[in-house]
C-alpha positions, 0 to 999 in steps of 0.5 A: 864854268870852273874850266874857264876860271881855272884856264883864266888864272892858270893862263896869266902872264908869266911871273917870277913865281910861275917860271920857278913853278914851270922850271920845278925850282919852287916848292910852294903853290900858288892859289889860283881859285877860292870860292865856295869851299873849293881851294885850287892851287898850282904847284910843283908835283912829282910829274910836273906842273899840276893843281891840287884841289881842296875841298870839304871841311876835312881837308880832303884834296886831290892832285892832278897833273896839268896835263890830265886836267882836261881829263879830269873836268870831262869826267867831272862833267859826264859825271854831273849829267848822269 
């Protein structure tokens, strides 16, 4: 379910902000998901476009490159099943 929401939010028609992020000309992020204490922001990272996933009460987060998101989602699904 999380995958679907990220895909829908992240694959919208290109906007000026999206083009700026894709081209690396913007430092800020765009919030693509914000529910249940989880905030996902699409942003420019050192290795390219990626996502910052914020969660918890103490501002904990991870940053994942867009190219690594599928691996992260598969790992999360595997962990949830164990």
